[in-house]
GUMARPA-407590 format. One record per residue (C-alpha): residue in three letters; residue number from 1; x, y, z. Coordinates in steps of 0.5 Angstrom, whole numbers, plus 2048, in hexadecimal, padded with zeros to 3 digits. Last residue first. Example, Ala and Ser with C-alpha at 12.3 -4.5 7.8 and 13.67 -1.06 7.14 Angstrom:
# residues 2
['ser',2,[81B,7FE,80E]]
['ala',1,[819,7F7,810]]
# end
This chain:
# residues 265
['unk',265,[86D,7C4,7D3]]
['unk',264,[868,7C2,7D0]]
['unk',263,[861,7BD,7D1]]
['unk',262,[85E,7BA,7CC]]
['unk',261,[857,7B7,7CD]]
['unk',260,[854,7B3,7C7]]
['unk',259,[84D,7B0,7C6]]
['unk',258,[84D,7AB,7C0]]
['unk',257,[848,7A8,7BA]]
['unk',256,[84B,7A2,7B6]]
['unk',255,[849,79F,7B0]]
['unk',254,[84B,799,7AD]]
['unk',253,[84A,797,7A6]]
['unk',252,[845,793,7A2]]
['unk',251,[843,78C,79F]]
['unk',250,[84A,78A,79E]]
['unk',249,[84B,786,798]]
['unk',248,[853,786,797]]
['unk',247,[855,78A,79E]]
['unk',246,[85A,790,79D]]
['unk',245,[858,794,7A4]]
['unk',244,[855,79A,7A3]]
['unk',243,[853,79D,7AA]]
['unk',242,[84E,7A4,7AA]]
['unk',241,[84F,7A8,7B1]]
['unk',240,[84C,7AC,7B4]]
['unk',239,[84D,7B3,7B8]]
['unk',238,[84D,7B6,7BF]]
['unk',237,[852,7BB,7C2]]
['unk',236,[852,7BF,7C8]]
['unk',235,[859,7C2,7C9]]
['unk',234,[85B,7C4,7CF]]
['unk',233,[862,7C9,7D0]]
['unk',232,[861,7D0,7CE]]
['unk',231,[859,7CF,7CF]]
['unk',230,[853,7CC,7CE]]
['unk',229,[856,7CB,7C7]]
['unk',228,[850,7C7,7C3]]
['unk',227,[852,7C2,7BD]]
['unk',226,[84E,7BF,7B7]]
['unk',225,[84E,7B9,7B3]]
['unk',224,[851,7B5,7AD]]
['unk',223,[855,7AE,7AE]]
['unk',222,[856,7AA,7A8]]
['unk',221,[859,7A3,7AA]]
['unk',220,[85D,79F,7A4]]
['unk',219,[85F,798,7A6]]
['unk',218,[863,793,7A2]]
['unk',217,[863,78C,7A3]]
['unk',216,[868,787,7A7]]
['unk',215,[867,77F,7A7]]
['unk',214,[86B,77A,7AB]]
['unk',213,[86E,773,7AA]]
['unk',212,[875,772,7AD]]
['unk',211,[87B,76D,7AB]]
['unk',210,[882,76B,7AC]]
['unk',209,[881,76A,7B5]]
['unk',208,[87A,767,7B3]]
['unk',207,[873,76B,7B2]]
['unk',206,[874,771,7B6]]
['unk',205,[86E,774,7B4]]
['unk',204,[86C,77B,7B2]]
['unk',203,[865,77D,7B2]]
['unk',202,[862,784,7AF]]
['unk',201,[868,788,7AF]]
['unk',200,[866,790,7AD]]
['unk',199,[86A,793,7A7]]
['unk',198,[868,79A,7AA]]
['unk',197,[866,7A1,7A6]]
['unk',196,[863,7A7,7AA]]
['unk',195,[860,7AD,7A8]]
['unk',194,[85E,7B3,7AD]]
['unk',193,[859,7B8,7AC]]
['unk',192,[857,7BE,7B0]]
['unk',191,[852,7C3,7B1]]
['unk',190,[853,7C9,7B6]]
['unk',189,[84C,7CC,7BB]]
['unk',188,[84C,7D2,7BE]]
['unk',187,[850,7D6,7B8]]
['unk',186,[853,7DD,7BB]]
['unk',185,[859,7D9,7BD]]
['unk',184,[85A,7D5,7B6]]
['unk',183,[85E,7CF,7B7]]
['unk',182,[85D,7CB,7B0]]
['unk',181,[85E,7C3,7B0]]
['unk',180,[862,7BE,7AC]]
['unk',179,[864,7B8,7AF]]
['unk',178,[868,7B2,7AA]]
['unk',177,[869,7AB,7AD]]
['unk',176,[86E,7A6,7AB]]
['unk',175,[86F,79F,7AE]]
['unk',174,[873,799,7AF]]
['unk',173,[871,792,7B2]]
['unk',172,[874,790,7B8]]
['unk',171,[874,789,7BA]]
['unk',170,[86F,784,7BF]]
['unk',169,[86F,77C,7BD]]
['unk',168,[867,77A,7BC]]
['unk',167,[867,773,7BF]]
['unk',166,[85F,770,7BE]]
['unk',165,[861,76A,7B9]]
['unk',164,[85C,765,7B6]]
['unk',163,[85D,760,7B3]]
['unk',162,[858,75D,7AE]]
['unk',161,[856,755,7AB]]
['unk',160,[859,751,7B0]]
['unk',159,[85C,74A,7B2]]
['unk',158,[85E,749,7AA]]
['unk',157,[864,74F,7AA]]
['unk',156,[864,754,7A4]]
['unk',155,[85F,759,7A8]]
['unk',154,[85C,75F,7A5]]
['unk',153,[85E,765,7AA]]
['unk',152,[859,769,7AE]]
['unk',151,[85C,770,7B1]]
['unk',150,[859,772,7B8]]
['unk',149,[85C,779,7BA]]
['unk',148,[85C,77E,7C0]]
['unk',147,[85F,785,7BE]]
['unk',146,[863,789,7C1]]
['unk',145,[866,78F,7BD]]
['unk',144,[86D,792,7BF]]
['unk',143,[86E,798,7BA]]
['unk',142,[875,79A,7B7]]
['unk',141,[876,7A3,7B6]]
['unk',140,[875,7A8,7B1]]
['unk',139,[871,7AF,7B2]]
['unk',138,[870,7B5,7AE]]
['unk',137,[86D,7BA,7B1]]
['unk',136,[86A,7C1,7AD]]
['unk',135,[867,7C7,7AF]]
['unk',134,[863,7CD,7AC]]
['unk',133,[863,7D3,7B1]]
['unk',132,[86B,7D3,7B1]]
['unk',131,[86F,7D2,7B7]]
['unk',130,[870,7CB,7B6]]
['unk',129,[871,7CB,7AE]]
['unk',128,[873,7C4,7AD]]
['unk',127,[875,7C0,7B3]]
['unk',126,[879,7B8,7B2]]
['unk',125,[877,7B3,7B7]]
['unk',124,[87B,7AD,7B9]]
['unk',123,[878,7A6,7BB]]
['unk',122,[875,7A2,7C1]]
['unk',121,[86E,79E,7C0]]
['unk',120,[86B,79A,7C5]]
['unk',119,[866,794,7C6]]
['unk',118,[863,791,7CD]]
['unk',117,[85E,78C,7CE]]
['unk',116,[858,788,7C9]]
['unk',115,[853,78C,7CB]]
['unk',114,[856,792,7CA]]
['unk',113,[85C,796,7CD]]
['unk',112,[860,79C,7C9]]
['unk',111,[866,79E,7CA]]
['unk',110,[86A,7A4,7C8]]
['unk',109,[872,7A6,7C7]]
['unk',108,[874,7AD,7C3]]
['unk',107,[87B,7B0,7C2]]
['unk',106,[87A,7B7,7BF]]
['unk',105,[87E,7BC,7BA]]
['unk',104,[87D,7C3,7B7]]
['unk',103,[881,7C7,7BB]]
['unk',102,[884,7C2,7C0]]
['unk',101,[882,7BC,7C4]]
['unk',100,[87A,7BD,7C5]]
['unk',99,[878,7B7,7C9]]
['unk',98,[872,7B4,7C7]]
['unk',97,[86D,7AF,7CD]]
['unk',96,[868,7AA,7CB]]
['unk',95,[861,7A7,7CC]]
['unk',94,[85C,7A3,7CA]]
['unk',93,[856,79F,7CD]]
['unk',92,[852,79B,7C9]]
['unk',91,[84B,799,7C6]]
['unk',90,[847,794,7C2]]
['unk',89,[84C,78F,7C1]]
['unk',88,[84D,78C,7BA]]
['unk',87,[84C,785,7B7]]
['unk',86,[84F,784,7B1]]
['unk',85,[84D,77D,7AD]]
['unk',84,[852,77B,7A8]]
['unk',83,[852,776,7A2]]
['unk',82,[84D,778,79E]]
['unk',81,[84D,773,798]]
['unk',80,[853,772,793]]
['unk',79,[855,76B,796]]
['unk',78,[85A,768,79A]]
['unk',77,[85F,76E,79B]]
['unk',76,[866,76E,79A]]
['unk',75,[86C,76E,79E]]
['unk',74,[871,772,7A1]]
['unk',73,[86D,779,7A0]]
['unk',72,[866,779,7A0]]
['unk',71,[862,77D,79C]]
['unk',70,[85B,780,79E]]
['unk',69,[853,77F,79D]]
['unk',68,[84D,781,7A0]]
['unk',67,[84A,783,7A6]]
['unk',66,[848,788,7AB]]
['unk',65,[845,789,7B2]]
['unk',64,[843,78D,7B8]]
['unk',63,[842,793,7B3]]
['unk',62,[843,798,7B6]]
['unk',61,[848,79B,7BB]]
['unk',60,[848,79F,7C1]]
['unk',59,[84E,7A3,7C3]]
['unk',58,[850,7A6,7C9]]
['unk',57,[856,7AB,7C9]]
['unk',56,[85B,7AE,7CE]]
['unk',55,[861,7B2,7CC]]
['unk',54,[867,7B5,7D0]]
['unk',53,[86A,7BA,7CB]]
['unk',52,[872,7BD,7CC]]
['unk',51,[876,7C3,7CC]]
['unk',50,[871,7C7,7C9]]
['unk',49,[872,7CA,7C2]]
['unk',48,[86D,7C6,7BE]]
['unk',47,[86C,7C1,7B9]]
['unk',46,[866,7BD,7BB]]
['unk',45,[866,7B6,7BE]]
['unk',44,[861,7B0,7BC]]
['unk',43,[864,7A9,7BD]]
['unk',42,[863,7A5,7B7]]
['unk',41,[85D,7A0,7B6]]
['unk',40,[85F,799,7B4]]
['unk',39,[859,795,7B4]]
['unk',38,[857,792,7BA]]
['unk',37,[857,78A,7BD]]
['unk',36,[854,784,7BC]]
['unk',35,[856,77F,7B6]]
['unk',34,[852,778,7B3]]
['unk',33,[857,775,7AE]]
['unk',32,[856,771,7A8]]
['unk',31,[858,76B,7A4]]
['unk',30,[85F,76B,7A3]]
['unk',29,[864,765,7A0]]
['unk',28,[868,762,7A5]]
['unk',27,[86F,764,7A7]]
['unk',26,[875,761,7A4]]
['unk',25,[878,75B,7A8]]
['unk',24,[87E,75C,7AC]]
['unk',23,[885,75B,7AA]]
['unk',22,[888,754,7A9]]
['unk',21,[88A,755,7A1]]
['unk',20,[882,755,7A1]]
['unk',19,[880,74F,7A5]]
['unk',18,[87F,74A,79F]]
['unk',17,[885,74D,79B]]
['unk',16,[88A,74D,7A0]]
['unk',15,[888,746,7A2]]
['unk',14,[889,744,79B]]
['unk',13,[891,745,79B]]
['unk',12,[893,742,7A2]]
['unk',11,[88D,73C,7A2]]
['unk',10,[890,73A,79B]]
['unk',9,[897,73A,79D]]
['unk',8,[896,736,7A3]]
['unk',7,[892,731,79F]]
['unk',6,[899,730,79A]]
['unk',5,[89D,730,7A0]]
['unk',4,[899,72A,7A3]]
['unk',3,[898,727,79C]]
['unk',2,[8A0,727,79B]]
['unk',1,[8A1,724,7A2]]
# end
């Protein structure tokens, strides 16, 4: 009887040590990931006195891919080699709606479509000097980006060397942008400049009920361009963006050229 009790005590003591106190096994070491999607592109609205604005935009991106090294949270990188391959869609169609809610405030919503599906933005804005010849608009919001991901991990299990995860939990990333533009009536064309920042999530894997593995990078964008006012309610906009993703060892940034129409009411 005493031997049976001793065996039972041994089992009860050692099972939690073997199986991590009853919890799931920890995430495996991260090897690399291949993602497909766009860098974050802020919606382009201007400070104006109209009640609202509807925008439509067609954008084109280059290059078609970049690579480099990223940090990952929730586990550790298995090597110091490049571990990111980012495939970039060639184009996207964007639209948005901004409604002025007061003298200096506005609310906006935007949608984006590319090869990977639909994305969206929502937020609020503060308008500086919306009736002067030099204007500014500050946008704060959240962006839901759809990125296809194939992430590979080293395996501890004897029957396989690698484990590949294709899930990518879609969430909301905060962003901020500042748009400056001139609005001189006697100028045929007025310039503008937009600066934006977003901590963009590349992939997010719910490994278990207790663990998640994810990678987030800082993405800065500089967007200069020109706008032409056809009449009081229609603006034609052209410009280009240079995206600077914070990726170690990347060979180049990401470029975008676009045309846009702003319909004001």
